[in-house]
C-alpha positions as CSV (number, residue, x, y, z in Angstrom):
1,M,15.6,-0.5,-1.6
2,A,17.0,2.6,-0.1
3,V,15.5,4.3,3.0
4,D,14.6,7.9,3.0
5,E,17.1,8.9,5.7
6,S,15.7,12.5,6.0
7,G,12.9,11.3,8.3
8,R,13.0,11.7,12.1
9,T,10.8,8.7,13.1
10,F,9.7,5.7,11.1
11,G,7.0,3.1,10.8
12,I,7.8,-0.1,8.9
13,V,5.2,-2.7,7.7
14,A,6.0,-6.0,6.1
15,V,2.7,-7.5,5.0
16,D,4.0,-11.0,4.1
17,A,7.0,-13.3,4.4
18,A,8.4,-12.0,1.0
19,A,8.5,-8.5,2.4
20,R,10.2,-9.4,5.7
21,P,13.8,-9.2,4.4
22,V,13.2,-5.7,2.9
23,A,11.6,-4.5,6.2
24,E,14.5,-5.9,8.3
25,A,17.1,-4.2,6.0
26,W,15.2,-0.9,6.4
27,R,15.0,-1.4,10.2
28,T,18.7,-2.3,10.5
29,R,19.7,0.8,8.5
30,L,17.5,3.1,10.6
31,R,18.8,1.7,13.8
32,E,22.3,2.3,12.6
33,L,21.3,6.0,12.2
34,G,19.8,6.0,15.7
35,R,16.3,6.8,14.4
36,P,13.2,5.6,16.3
37,V,11.4,2.8,14.4
38,Q,8.1,1.0,14.9
39,T,8.0,-2.3,13.0
40,W,5.0,-4.5,12.2
41,F,5.1,-7.9,10.5
42,G,1.7,-9.0,9.2
43,P,-1.3,-7.8,7.3
44,A,-3.1,-5.6,10.0
45,P,-0.7,-3.0,11.3
46,P,-1.9,-0.4,13.9
47,L,-1.7,2.4,11.4
48,D,-4.3,4.6,13.0
49,A,-2.4,4.7,16.3
50,W,0.9,5.3,14.5
51,L,-0.5,8.1,12.4
52,T,-2.2,9.8,15.4
53,A,1.2,9.9,17.2
54,A,3.1,11.0,14.1
55,R,4.8,14.4,13.9
56,V,6.7,16.3,11.3
57,G,9.4,14.1,9.9
58,Y,7.5,10.8,10.2
59,R,8.1,8.3,7.3
60,L,6.0,5.2,6.6
61,L,7.7,2.3,4.8
62,L,5.5,-0.4,3.4
63,A,6.5,-3.7,1.8
64,G,4.3,-6.5,0.4
65,P,1.9,-7.3,-2.4
66,E,0.6,-4.4,-4.4
67,A,-3.1,-4.9,-3.5
68,D,-2.3,-4.8,0.2
69,L,0.1,-1.8,-0.1
70,L,-2.5,0.2,-1.9
71,A,-5.0,-0.5,0.8
72,L,-2.5,0.6,3.5
73,R,-1.6,3.7,1.4
74,A,-5.3,4.6,1.3
75,R,-5.5,4.3,5.1
76,A,-2.4,6.6,5.5
77,G,-4.2,9.4,3.6
78,V,-2.9,12.1,6.0
79,L,0.7,11.5,4.8
80,L,2.1,13.0,1.7
81,D,3.4,10.8,-1.1
82,A,7.0,11.9,-0.2
83,E,6.5,10.5,3.3
84,I,5.6,7.0,2.1
85,T,7.9,4.4,0.6
86,L,6.3,1.4,-1.1
87,H,8.2,-1.8,-2.0
88,V,6.0,-4.2,-4.1
89,T,6.9,-7.9,-3.7
90,D,4.0,-9.2,-5.9
91,S,1.8,-7.4,-8.4
92,R,-0.2,-10.3,-9.8
93,E,-3.4,-9.4,-8.0
94,R,-4.9,-6.0,-8.0
95,V,-7.9,-4.4,-6.4
96,V,-10.2,-3.0,-9.1
97,R,-12.9,-0.4,-8.3
98,C,-15.9,-0.3,-10.6
99,A,-16.5,3.1,-12.1
100,R,-20.2,2.4,-12.2
101,C,-21.1,1.0,-8.8
102,R,-17.8,1.6,-6.9
103,T,-17.5,-2.0,-5.7
104,A,-13.9,-3.2,-5.2
105,T,-12.9,-6.6,-6.5
106,R,-9.6,-8.3,-6.0
107,T,-8.4,-10.0,-9.2
108,A,-5.5,-11.1,-11.3
109,A,-7.5,-10.8,-14.5
110,A,-7.2,-7.9,-17.1
111,V,-11.0,-8.1,-17.7
112,L,-13.6,-9.2,-15.1
113,D,-17.2,-9.1,-14.2
114,C,-17.8,-6.6,-11.4
115,A,-18.8,-8.3,-8.2
116,G,-21.3,-5.5,-7.5
117,C,-23.2,-4.7,-10.7
118,G,-22.0,-7.4,-13.0
119,L,-20.7,-5.0,-15.6
120,R,-17.8,-6.4,-17.7
121,L,-14.8,-4.3,-16.6
122,A,-11.4,-3.6,-18.2
123,V,-8.7,-3.0,-15.6
124,H,-6.7,0.2,-16.2
125,D,-3.2,1.1,-14.9
126,H,-4.7,4.2,-13.3
127,V,-4.5,3.9,-9.5
128,S,-6.4,5.9,-6.9
129,T,-4.4,6.3,-3.7
130,V,-7.6,7.5,-2.0
131,H,-9.4,4.3,-2.8
132,G,-6.4,2.0,-2.9
133,A,-7.5,0.5,-6.2
134,H,-7.1,0.4,-9.9
135,L,-9.8,1.8,-12.1
136,G,-12.2,-0.6,-13.7
137,S,-14.5,0.7,-16.5
138,W,-16.8,-0.9,-19.1
139,S,-14.7,-3.1,-21.3
140,G,-16.9,-2.7,-24.4
141,A,-17.1,-6.4,-24.8
């Protein structure tokens, strides 16, 4: 995956082992360009500190499973979509947010019972970057 080379400073996160080669390739390219890079390998990056220090030209590059990336994207709400690059390594599991009670449930199923209110939910492709989750609404079944 290509890097947005227009940025001035960068934060890179690799959530899991499958994401590490992508993050290392990004970091190598950015270092070749002489750009400052912060890198984090693991599921709990210090995003709040990074974003507090971020200035115009900051870019955030995230690699890992879709459910984890959406959660990190939601935490990075101050950044524009154009300032964030996502590289999904696994999309089997998704976080689904119930339209009725707003409970978030992590699942690989297309239909599930909400962990909060028990409503039978159909998982939609619609994704909220604010909540970091797919929409789950009454399945009608």
